N, C-alpha and C positions, 0 to 999 in steps of 0.2 A: 182492268180497263186500259186498252192500248191507246196511247196518245199519238196520233199520226202527224199532227202539225199544230201550229199555234192558231188559236181561234181568232176570228175577226172581232170578237168582243172581249178577248182575254184582258187586254190592257184596261178597257173600261171597267170590266168586272173587278179587276185588281184594285183600281182606284176607288171603287165604291164599296167593296166588301169590307166588313169590320169583324174583328175577332170578338169573342165573348167579353174579353177584358176591356176592349174599346167601348163596347156597348155599356158596360157597367160604369166606366169612366165618364161617358157622355151623360148618363143619367145623374151622376154625382156632381158634374161640373157644368152647370147651365150655360156658362159663357161660351163653351165649345160645342154645345149641343147641335146647333144649326149645321155644323160641318161634319157631324158624325152620326147621321141618321142611319140606322142599320137596315140593310136589305140583304142579309146574308143568304137567305134561301134563294133569292133571285140570282145572287152572285154564284151560288153553287150550281144553279141551273145553267147559267151562262158558261161556267167552267166546264160543265158536262159537254157543252158543244165544242170544246177545244178539239176533241178527237174528230170533229165532224166538219171542220172548215179548213180551208187551205189557201195557199197563195194562188191568185188568179192564174190560170193556165194560158199558154200562148194561143192555143187553138183548141176549142171543144164546143159542144153544144151547137145551138143554132145562131149564135152571134147576135141575138136580139138583146139590146142593151136597155137598161132601165136606170133611172136616177136613184141613188142611194145616199143617205147621210153617212159619212165616214170620218175617220180621224184626219183625213186629208181634204176635208170639205165635201161638198156635194159632187158626186161623181157618177158617170154613166158606167154601169158594170153589166157584163154578160154573166148573169148569176149562175148559169149552168157551168160556164167555164170557171167561175170563181170557186164553186164547190167541187170541181173535178179533183180526183186524187192526184197527189203530187209524188215526186220521186222520194228517195230516201235521204236526200241531202238536207231536208228540213226547209224552214222558211226564214227569210230575213225580215224580222218584224218591222224594221225601218222602211222597208220597201212596200209593205202591204197596207192598203187602205182598209182599216178595221171598221166593220159595221158597228154603228152606234145604236143603242136602244132608243128608237123613235117610232112614233106612230106611222110616219111615212115609210120607214123601212118595213114595218110589219105589214102595211097595206101592199107594198110592192112585192114582198115575199108571198103574201096570201094570193095575190093575183097570179103570180108565177105558178104556185101550187095548183090553183084552180084550173089554170090553162093546161097544165101538164099531167095532172092526175089521170084523166081519162085515157090518154095514150100510154101512160105508165102501166095502168091496169091491163089494158088491151094487149100490150106486148107480152104480158105474163099469163094471159088467159084468165084473169081474175074478174068475175062478173061485176062486183060492186066493191067500193071501199068500205072500211069500217065506219060505222055511224059516228064514232068518236075515237080519239086516241090521246093518251096522256103519257107522261114520263114519271117514273117513281124517283125517290130521293137519290137513287144510285144511277139515274140516267137511263134506266131500262124502259123500253117501250111497253105500254100496257094497252091492250085491246079489249073490247067488250067480250064477256065470256060466251055470248051467243053468236059471235061473228064466225061464220063457217069457214072463212078463208084465212084465218089468222096465220097459220104456218106458211101458206103461200105468200101472204103479204110481207111477212118478216123476211122470207127468203128473197123476195123481189127487192126489198130495201138493201139487203146485203149485196145484191147484184147491181144496184144502181146507187152508188155512194152519193152522187149529187142530190138525188131526191131525198135520201135519208138525211143528209146534212141540212138541206133546206127545211125539212120538217122540224128537225131538232132545234135548229137555230131560230125558227119562227116561234116555237114554244119558249125558248130561253129568252129571247128579246121581249116577248110579251110579258113574261113573268117579271122581268126587270122593270119594264115600263109601269106595270100595275103597282108594284111595290114602291117605286119612286113617287108615283102619283099620290100614294097615301100620305107622304110626308109634306106635300105642298101646303095644306092648311097650317101645319105646324111651322113651317118655314116663314110663312106670311105673318103669323101672329108673333113669332119670335122676333122677327125683324121690326115689327111695330111696337114691341115692348119698350118702355122708356124708363123702367126702374127694375131693380133686382126683384122686387115683390111681384111685378108683372111677369118677369122672366120665369120665376119659380112657379107661378101659376100656370104658365103655358107648358112648361116641362111636365108638371103634374098632370095636366089635362091630356097630354099625349104620351104619357109614360109607357103605354103599350108598344110604342115604336122601338123602345130600347129593351124590351123584355126578352129574356132568353126563351120564353114560351110564346113569343109573338106568332100570330097566325099569318101564314103565307097562302095566298089564294092558289087553288088548284087550276092549272091552265089546261083546257081541253081544246084539241083541234077537231072540229066537227065537220063531217062531209055529208052532202046530199048523195043520193044514189048516182047522180051524174058527176060526182067528184068536186062539186063546188065547196070551197072551204069557208067556214065561219069559226070564230074563236070566242070562247067564253072563259071567264074567271069566276070560280065558285058558282057556276051556272048562269052568270050574268053576261050579257053581250059585252064585248070589249069596248064598245062605244060608251058604256057606262062606267069604264074604269076611272 
């Protein structure tokens, strides 16, 4: 896997991702559990998008800007320029507004993809998009077995890095948001606990959050024949995350 540049979510993923030993320590040390909820699969998904995001370019795309949540606050970004390929000099992380995992960012990226997918397909002579697409644990794109234009679609993504990066980052941010949301009930109950007995009970109740075998939802990007995007996690609409 060739890493072209630092991802807009790399810093956030690094701050949230936990090693296996940290997960075990969190489960064994209730006092620290609220700060060490594991979302490692989401972090791996986010890290996979490292190769697919880059420093905003000076000029590219159609210059249409949309508000995004970033590490530098709410900012208007030309997302097509943002995902444009960069030179070989790398990226100064201090200068890049990193995209944060947020529902607003997912919605903004979804709107961008829905608006640009028809033209993207038309440019390559592809009649319809895949009904759905996912990414495996290695960050490789997966398309339905019966999609007749799989080879053409994958090649089109190679030819259009901004579209490829927007798709991958949308999936990665969604995975992160879904997994973070799973920890919200735990965080609330842990914060409300007033004794060690209550703390232990909360940790026991949500022990699956710290399990090495924890389930991570499968994120699917689904397209209508017209290219309109919707997102599901384990088959459920994202609004139900």
